[in-house]
C-alpha positions in Angstrom: -24.5 29.1 43.0 -24.1 32.0 40.7 -24.9 32.0 37.0 -21.3 32.5 36.2 -20.2 29.6 38.3 -22.7 27.3 36.6 -21.6 28.6 33.2 -18.0 27.9 34.3 -18.6 24.4 35.3 -20.6 23.7 32.1 -17.8 25.1 30.0 -15.3 23.0 32.0 -17.3 19.8 31.6 -17.9 20.5 27.8 -14.1 21.0 27.5 -13.2 17.8 29.3 -15.8 15.9 27.4 -14.4 17.2 24.1 -10.9 16.2 25.2 -11.9 12.7 26.1 -13.9 12.4 22.9 -10.8 13.5 20.9 -8.7 11.1 22.7 -11.0 8.1 22.1 -11.3 9.1 18.4 -7.5 9.2 18.1 -7.0 5.8 19.8 -9.7 4.2 17.5 -8.1 5.7 14.3 -4.6 4.5 15.4 -6.0 1.1 16.2 -7.8 1.1 12.9 -4.8 2.3 10.7 -2.5 -0.1 12.6 -4.6 -3.1 11.9 -5.4 -1.9 8.2 -1.7 -1.3 7.2 0.1 -3.7 9.4 4.0 -3.3 9.1 3.4 -0.4 6.7 2.0 1.7 9.8 5.2 1.2 11.7 7.3 2.0 8.8 5.3 5.2 7.9 5.6 6.3 11.6 9.3 5.8 11.6 9.6 7.5 8.2 7.6 10.6 9.3 9.1 10.6 12.9 5.6 11.7 14.2 2.6 9.5 14.6 0.1 12.2 13.9 1.6 13.1 10.6 2.2 9.4 9.7 -1.5 8.6 10.5 -2.6 11.5 8.4 -0.5 10.3 5.5 -1.9 6.7 5.7 -5.5 8.1 6.0 -4.9 10.3 2.9 -3.5 7.1 1.0 -6.7 5.4 1.9 -8.9 8.1 0.9 -7.1 8.6 -2.4 -7.6 4.9 -3.3 -11.3 5.2 -2.4 -11.4 8.2 -4.8 -9.7 6.4 -7.7 -11.9 4.7 -10.3 -10.3 1.3 -9.9 -11.5 -1.2 -12.3 -11.3 -5.0 -12.4 -9.4 -6.4 -15.4 -11.4 -7.8 -18.1 -11.1 -11.6 -18.6 -9.1 -10.9 -21.8 -6.7 -8.5 -20.0 -6.3 -11.1 -17.1 -5.5 -13.9 -19.4 -3.1 -11.5 -21.4 -1.3 -10.5 -18.2 -1.1 -14.1 -17.1 0.6 -15.2 -20.3 3.1 -12.3 -20.0 3.9 -13.4 -16.5 4.6 -16.9 -17.7 6.9 -15.5 -20.3 8.6 -13.4 -17.8 8.9 -16.4 -15.3 10.4 -18.4 -18.3 12.8 -15.7 -18.9 14.2 -15.7 -15.3 16.0 -19.0 -16.1 18.2 -17.4 -18.7 18.3 -13.8 -17.8 17.1 -13.1 -14.1 17.9 -9.3 -14.3 15.7 -8.8 -17.5 12.9 -11.0 -16.1 12.9 -8.9 -12.8 12.8 -5.7 -14.8 9.9 -7.2 -17.0 8.0 -8.2 -13.9 8.2 -4.7 -12.4 7.2 -3.2 -15.6 4.3 -5.8 -15.8 2.9 -4.8 -12.6 3.2 -1.2 -13.4 1.1 -1.9 -16.6 -1.5 -3.8 -14.7 -1.8 -1.0 -12.2 -2.2 1.5 -15.1 -4.9 -0.6 -16.7 -6.7 -1.0 -13.4 -6.6 2.8 -12.8 -4.0 3.1 -10.0 -1.2 5.7 -10.1 1.4 3.9 -12.2 3.7 6.6 -13.7 5.2 8.1 -10.4 7.3 5.6 -8.2 6.0 7.4 -5.1 2.3 7.3 -5.8 2.8 3.7 -7.1 4.1 2.4 -3.6 1.4 4.6 -1.9 -1.3 3.0 -3.8 0.0 -0.5 -3.2 0.4 0.3 0.4 -3.2 1.4 0.7 -4.8 -1.2 -1.7 -2.6 -4.1 -0.9 -0.9 -3.2 2.5 0.5 -6.8 3.1 2.6 -6.4 0.0 3.9 -3.0 0.6 7.1 -3.9 2.5 7.9 -6.7 0.0 7.4 -4.6 -3.0 9.6 -1.9 -1.6 12.4 -4.6 -0.9 12.0 -5.8 -4.6 12.4 -2.2 -5.7 15.5 -1.8 -3.6 17.0 -4.9 -5.1 16.2 -3.8 -8.5 18.0 -0.5 -7.8 20.9 -2.4 -6.4 21.1 -4.5 -9.5 21.2 -1.5 -11.7 24.1 -0.3 -9.4 25.7 -3.7 -10.1 25.4 -5.1 -6.5 22.6 -7.5 -6.6 23.2 -11.3 -6.6 21.0 -13.7 -8.6 19.5 -14.9 -5.2 18.6 -11.1 -4.5 16.9 -11.0 -7.9 15.1 -14.3 -7.2 13.7 -12.8 -3.9 12.6 -9.7 -5.9 11.0 -12.0 -8.4 9.0 -13.7 -5.7 8.0 -10.5 -4.0 6.6 -9.2 -7.3 4.9 -12.7 -8.0 3.0 -12.3 -4.7 1.6 -8.9 -5.6 0.9 -10.0 -9.1 -1.4 -12.7 -7.9 -3.5 -10.2 -5.8 -3.4 -7.2 -8.2 -4.5 -9.4 -11.1 -7.8 -9.8 -9.5 -10.6 -12.0 -10.4 -14.1 -12.9 -9.3 -13.3 -12.8 -5.5 -11.1 -9.9 -5.7 -13.5 -7.6 -3.7 -13.7 -10.1 -0.9 -9.9 -10.2 -0.8 -9.6 -6.5 -0.7 -12.3 -6.1 1.9 -10.5 -8.4 4.4 
């Protein structure tokens, strides 16, 4: 065999090995992101219309959360927010629309204190989808209900659903001693 033939074979083997390595990497990344984000993975793929772009977006969200200086709430802040939640919950009986708006604002306040992006609605949803992926869909649904309410087309039952969605996120985002264990799983 001539030297150029050996070099050609080595180059071809290297290209094939790189392609196989790239495919294995992409499959593992896809599997990891699908497991990590759950329904948010499928929603993002549908939104972007391209799996690669969607996976890049999800990976960017996850990296962004890692880079944030997310802090646990102090005991005092946790108790203050719990008391505000109880007031908000009591308000629901007499004024569901105002209670749902207050719940949304309270979640935004907690996110701000914890160090998440809270001022921009898109960033807020992106942070929730990365930090609390099992709540992302319901948080979006609650936001849609609030928007419909502001347009005058949400029923009291719709508002109750939004409030329940907010409550589930509130319980997790409030945190506590076992928060790191919850977020890691």
